[in-house]
C-alpha positions in Angstrom: -164.1 -162.4 -49.6 -164.3 -166.2 -50.1 -161.9 -168.7 -48.5 -158.8 -169.6 -50.6 -157.6 -173.2 -50.3 -154.0 -173.6 -49.0 -152.2 -176.7 -48.0 -150.7 -177.0 -44.5 -147.2 -176.8 -45.9 -148.0 -173.7 -48.0 -149.4 -172.0 -44.9 -146.3 -172.8 -42.9 -144.1 -171.4 -45.7 -146.1 -168.2 -45.7 -145.9 -167.9 -41.9 -142.2 -168.4 -42.0 -141.8 -165.7 -44.6 -144.0 -163.4 -42.5 -141.8 -164.0 -39.5 -138.7 -163.4 -41.5 -140.0 -160.1 -42.8 -141.2 -158.9 -39.4 -138.2 -159.9 -37.4 -135.2 -159.6 -39.8 -136.1 -157.5 -42.9 -138.2 -154.8 -41.3 -135.6 -153.9 -38.5 -132.8 -154.0 -41.1 -134.5 -151.5 -43.4 -135.4 -149.3 -40.4 -131.7 -149.3 -39.5 -130.8 -148.4 -43.1 -133.2 -145.5 -43.1 -131.7 -144.2 -39.8 -128.2 -144.4 -41.2 -129.2 -142.7 -44.4 -130.9 -139.9 -42.5 -127.7 -139.3 -40.6 -125.9 -138.5 -43.8 -127.8 -135.2 -44.2 -129.8 -133.8 -47.0 -132.6 -136.3 -47.8 -133.5 -134.8 -51.2 -130.3 -136.0 -52.9 -129.7 -139.1 -50.7 -130.0 -142.2 -52.9 -129.5 -144.5 -50.0 -132.4 -143.0 -48.1 -134.7 -143.3 -51.1 -133.7 -146.9 -51.8 -134.2 -147.8 -48.2 -137.7 -146.2 -48.2 -138.6 -148.1 -51.4 -137.4 -151.3 -49.8 -139.5 -150.5 -46.7 -142.6 -150.0 -48.8 -142.0 -153.3 -50.5 -141.6 -155.1 -47.2 -144.7 -153.5 -45.6 -146.7 -154.4 -48.8 -145.6 -158.0 -48.7 -146.4 -158.3 -45.0 -149.9 -157.0 -45.6 -150.3 -159.3 -48.6 -149.3 -162.4 -46.6 -151.4 -161.5 -43.6 -154.4 -161.1 -46.0 -153.8 -164.4 -47.6 -153.5 -166.2 -44.3 -156.6 -164.5 -42.9 -158.6 -165.7 -45.9 -157.1 -169.1 -46.2 -158.9 -172.4 -45.7 -155.9 -174.5 -44.6 -156.3 -178.2 -45.6 -154.1 -180.9 -44.0 -153.6 -183.3 -47.0 -152.5 -186.2 -44.7 -155.9 -186.4 -43.1 -157.8 -186.6 -46.4 -159.6 -189.7 -47.3 -161.3 -189.0 -50.7 -161.6 -192.6 -51.7 -158.9 -192.6 -54.3 -160.3 -189.5 -56.1 -158.2 -186.5 -57.1 -159.0 -183.6 -54.8 -157.2 -180.5 -53.6 -153.9 -181.4 -52.0 -153.7 -184.8 -53.6 -150.4 -186.0 -55.2 -151.1 -187.6 -58.6 -148.8 -189.7 -60.8 -149.8 -189.4 -64.4 -148.7 -190.6 -67.8 -149.0 -188.5 -70.9 -151.0 -190.8 -73.3 -149.3 -189.4 -76.4 -145.7 -189.5 -75.3 -145.6 -192.0 -72.4 -143.8 -189.4 -70.2 -144.6 -189.8 -66.5 -145.1 -186.8 -64.2 -146.0 -186.3 -60.5 -148.1 -183.3 -59.6 -149.6 -182.1 -56.3 -152.6 -179.9 -56.6 -152.1 -176.8 -54.4 -153.4 -173.2 -53.9 -152.4 -170.5 -56.4 -149.8 -169.0 -54.1 -148.0 -172.3 -53.7 -147.8 -173.3 -57.3 -144.4 -174.1 -58.7 -144.5 -176.2 -61.9 -140.7 -177.0 -61.6 -141.4 -178.6 -58.2 -144.5 -180.4 -59.5 -146.9 -178.1 -57.6 -149.8 -177.1 -59.8 -152.5 -174.5 -59.0 -156.0 -175.7 -58.4 -157.1 -173.2 -61.1 -154.7 -174.6 -63.8 -156.2 -176.5 -66.8 -154.3 -179.6 -65.8 -155.6 -179.6 -62.2 -159.2 -178.8 -63.2 -159.2 -181.8 -65.6 -157.8 -184.1 -62.9 -160.2 -183.1 -60.1 -162.8 -185.8 -59.4 -161.0 -188.5 -61.4 -159.6 -191.8 -60.0 -156.8 -194.2 -60.8 -157.1 -195.5 -64.4 -159.1 -192.5 -65.6 -157.9 -190.3 -68.4 -158.1 -186.5 -68.0 -158.0 -184.4 -71.1 -157.4 -180.6 -71.3 -156.8 -177.9 -73.9 -153.3 -176.6 -74.5 -152.1 -174.1 -77.1 -150.7 -177.1 -79.0 -154.0 -179.0 -78.9 -155.7 -181.4 -76.5 -153.5 -183.4 -74.1 -154.5 -186.5 -72.3 -153.1 -187.7 -69.0 -153.8 -191.2 -67.6 -153.9 -191.3 -63.8 -151.5 -193.9 -62.5 -151.8 -193.3 -58.7 -153.4 -190.9 -56.3 -151.8 -190.2 -52.9 -152.7 -188.0 -50.0 -149.3 -187.1 -48.4 
């Protein structure tokens, strides 16, 4: 499996979630299963079945996070010096050419993406059109409503 890019902040968030799952959620669900078992007949015990379902979800999420971290190529954005070009991890201020609206995006890995927070996936059409461009360049990409153009105002590595 190939390496998946992940920012340092994204890796830290995944590690924190993994620690939370292993040290808090897992013991809590094990305790819930033990309490439900103490109630008797397991066939008709909804608490037991719900706790087992929750346990399966937690174990699956732990495995998922461990897999992502083991295949991650962690990139510290603050150490990048790409000569003003848009690269993975860069924060980009853009202006929509048609509307004049300004937006700030950081290009991150798929697992970190959150458009409301301005974090866009490296695989998104916006990010793909911005990669390799510099301040003053115009990036265009297809949307369901037609072609959009974004002028790059500033590129930062923070």
